[in-house]
N, C-alpha and C positions, 0 to 999 in steps of 0.2 A: 268700806273702811278696812284697814289692815289691823288684824288683832295680834300680830307678832310684835315682840318687844322691839323698841328702837335700838338701832346699832350706833355705837360710838365710833365714829370714823377717826382714824389716825392719819393726819396730814403730814406729808414730808415737806421739806423745804421747797422742793420743786413744785409740789401741789399748791403750796401757798403762793409761790411766785406766778404760776400759771393762772390761779384764780384772781390774783391782783391785776394781772394783765387783762384778763377777761372782763373784769369789772370796769377797768378804765375805758375799754372799748364800748361797753354798755352805756356808761355815762355819756360818752361822746355821741352815741346814737340817740338816746332818749332825753338828754339834758337834765338828768336828775341822778343824785348819788345819795344813797341811804347812809345815815350815820352809823348803822350797825356794821360789824365786821363779818368777814367770812361769807359762807354760803347763805347765812341768814340775811345779810345785807343785799346780796345778789337777788334773792327771792323777793325781798321787799321792793327792789327796783323793778323787777319784772311785774310784780303785782300792781305797782303804781302805774306803770305804762298800760297794762291790760285794762285798767279801769278808766283811762282817759278816753275822751271822744276819738282821738287819733288812733288809739289802740283798738277801738271797736270797728273801725272802718272796713267795709267790704269783707265781712267774715273774718276779721282779725288778720287780714293780709299784711298790715303794717307790722304786726308782731312778728310774723314770719320773716318779713324783709329785714328788720333790724337784727334778728338773731342770725340770719344768713350773712349779713355784713360783718357781724362780730366773728363768726366762725371763719370767714375769709381773712379777717384781720389777724387771726391767731396763727395763720400759716405763713411760712416764708414765701415770698413772691414767686419763686420758681417751682414750688412744690405742686400747685394745681396743674401747671403746664406739664411737668414730668409725669404726674399721675395719669393725666389724660392720655399721654402717649404710651407709656410703658405698662400701665395697668388697664385702662379702659380701651386702648387701641383706637383712639381718635386721631385722625389726620389733623395736624395743626390748622387752625383757621382764625382769622381776625374776629369773626363773630363770637368765638368762644373765649376771646380775650388773649389769644396767643400773640406774641410780638410779630410784627410784620416781617422782620428779617428771617424769623424761623419758618414762617409760612412760605416765603419766597424760596428759601434754601431747600425746604422739603420738596416743593414742586419741581425745583431744578434737578434734584436727585431722581425724582420719578420720571423726568422727561426722557431719560435714556431708555425707558421701557418701550418696546415696540408698540405701536398703536393697535395692532391686531390682537394683542394679548388682552383677554377679557378682564383681567385684574386691574387694568389701567383705569377703567371707569369707577373702580372702588377707591381710588387713591386721590380723589379730589378733596379740597379743603372741607372739613366738617364731617366727612364720611367716617363711619365707625366700623372697624374690622374686629374689634374685641367685644367684650372683655376677653383677655387671654385666659388660658386654662388655669393659671396659678393665681389669678387676681382675687377672687373671693376669699380663698384661704389665707393668702398673705395679708389682706386687709384685716381679716379677723385676728391675725396674730399680732399685728402692730397696733391696732386701735386701742386695746386695753391699756397699753403703756402710756397713752396720751390723753385718755378720757377719764381716768380715775379721779382727777381733781374736781370734776363735776358730778360724776355718776357713782363714785365709790368703787370697791373691788369688782373687777370684771375678769372673766375667763373665756378662753376659746371653747366653742361648742359647735355642734352641728346646727344648720339652719332649721327652720320650722319644717321644711320638706325632707329633712334627713341628710341633705348634702353638706359638703364642706363649705365654710364661709359664714359661720355663726359666731355670735358672742353673747354671753349671758351676763347681765349686771345682777349680782347676787341679791342686793337690796339697794335700790336706787337712792342715792343721797338726795338728788334733786326732788324726787317724789316723796321720800320720807319727810324731808324738812318742809316741803310746801303743802303736802297733803291736798293738792289741788289738781283736779283733772284738766281744767282749762289751761293752767300753766304747762302741764305735761304735754298737752296736745299742741298748743299754739307756740310754745317757746322751747320745745324739745323735739317731739316726734315729727311734726310736719316740717319744720325748718331743716332738720337733719336729713330727712328723706329728700326734700327738694334740693338741698345743697349738693348732696351726692349725685343726684340725677342731673341737675341743671348745670352745675359747675365742674363736676368731676367725671360725669358721664357714666355713672354706675348706679344701678337700682339698689334701693335699700328699703327694707320693711322694719319698722320699730314697733314692737308689740309689748306694751306694758301690762302687768298684772296688778290690778289695784287691791287685790286681797292679800298678796304676798309682797308687793312692791318689787318683785323681780321684773326684769325686762329683757326680752329677747331681741337681738339685732341680727338681721339676716341679709347679707349682701348678695345681690343677684336676684332677689325676689321683688316683684313689683307690688307696692302696697295698694290695698283697697282704699277708696275714699272713706274717711272716718265715718261719714254719715250712713254708709251701708255696710260697714265692717261689723259683723256679728260679735266679734270679740271686744269691741269697744263699747262699754256700758253707757246707758243714757243717764242724764241727770247728774247732780253734784254729789261728791263724797260728803257724807253727813257732817264730818268735822272740818270741812274745808274752811280755811282761814280767809280766803279770798271772798267767799260767799258772805261771811260775817262782816267783812269790811264793806262790801258792796251794800248790804242791808243797812249798815250803820250810816253810810254816806247817802243812801237813797232817802 
């Protein structure tokens, strides 16, 4: 449990608009909308789905899937494509969701390269040349501006290994208001890591601290499976509201 006092978060008009959009996508995914407003309503929706049989399937994989769908829906359609090319260094491919015209156009451009050049084998669809040298740092610079509506105040920092490309959430809004390790793990940490890796082509490690409710995001670092991650504690947080609801419904 966190012994630090709760933070009162100030939400801007943009924060409120983004949260409203996020919740509308959640409702579309899980078929339920809480009557509560703000982040409290979002967490109630996440808790509702977590406790359903569907939400418990295959190690909570459905929870991960719906959150990744919501994250994807929050982005402009062209952004994942541009990110993969100019940040992750991925050659456009239909398998990654890139438009066929872009895949064909890219391969047409590469066709002028002589066959005996060794780099030509690295320019096939789906091949990854990056991430580029600036990718991890630039991602850590822009991410805090777009994630505050869910996480609260964030700032650029170093990664866990001391390299550029880190972000620190000073006291996570999602974790403070939920006080639930399960929601943190299955509806934030794992879906975020998987979305960046699977859809954007960039490794990410999310490292929450349940004693301070601070959270370290490290782009370019590969996460350990949570089951063997020594930094991820076992068992429930003592005052976890999800646990109380589960016991009451059981």
